[in-house]
Structures are given as C-alpha cells and as structure tokens.
N, C-alpha and C positions, 0 to 999 in steps of 0.2 A: 504494500500500500504506500502511496505517496503521502507526504506530510500534509498537503491541503485536504486530502480525503480524510485523514485521521482527525484533523482539526474540525472539519465539517461534521463528522460523525459525533465527536465530543460535544459540539454545540447543540446538535439535535438532541442528544441524550440529556443534556443539562436543561434544555427548553422543555422537554417532555416531563422531566422530573419536577421542575418548577410548576408546570401547569397542573399536574396531578396533585401535587402538594397543596396548591391553592384551592383546588376543588375539594380535597379532603378537609382542609381547615374550615372552609366556608360551610361545608355540610355539617361538620361537628357543631359549629356555632348555630346553625339553623335548627339542629336537633335539640340543642340546649334551650333554645327559645321556644320551640314547639315540639315537645316530645311525642305528641299524638300524631304528628306527620312523619314519623321516622321512616316508615315504609316507602312513602312517595319520595322523600329526600334521598334515601339510599338508592332507589331505582334511578333517579335522575343523575345522581353522582356516578353510578356505574356506567351508565350510557355515555356520559360526557368523558369519563376516563377512557373508555374503549375507543371513542372517536379520536381523542388526543393520541392514544397509542397507535391507532391506525395511520394517522397522519405522520407520526414519527417513523413508523416502519416504511411508509411510502417514501419519505424523505431520505431514509438510509439507503433504500434501493436506488434512488436517483443519484445519490452521492457516490 
C-alpha cells in the first residue's frame, strides 16, 4: 500500500468512529431523558450506525 492510501484509510476509520460515537452518546442522552422511548431510540441508533459503517466501507473500497 502506498502512504496516501494508508492515510486515507486512517481518516475514514477515524471519521466512522467519531460518527458512531456521537450517535451512541446522543442516544444515551435521549434514553436518559425519555426512558419509555428506549426501543425506538435504539432502533434509530442502529440504523444510523449501519449507514455510517456502510459509507465507511464504500469509502475504503474506493480508496
């Protein structure tokens, strides 16, 4: 692998990690505020995390 490819892959992984971390943190805050909506919040969180990972994988393949 060339150096620019490694740097690009590293940036993609960092971006995906930050995105999923923000989703998880926001979901935990929402559950703390409205415990009765836990199921809906978790479902939305998992769907958003899957979409972010999918975009990350696509970006890794392009890189």
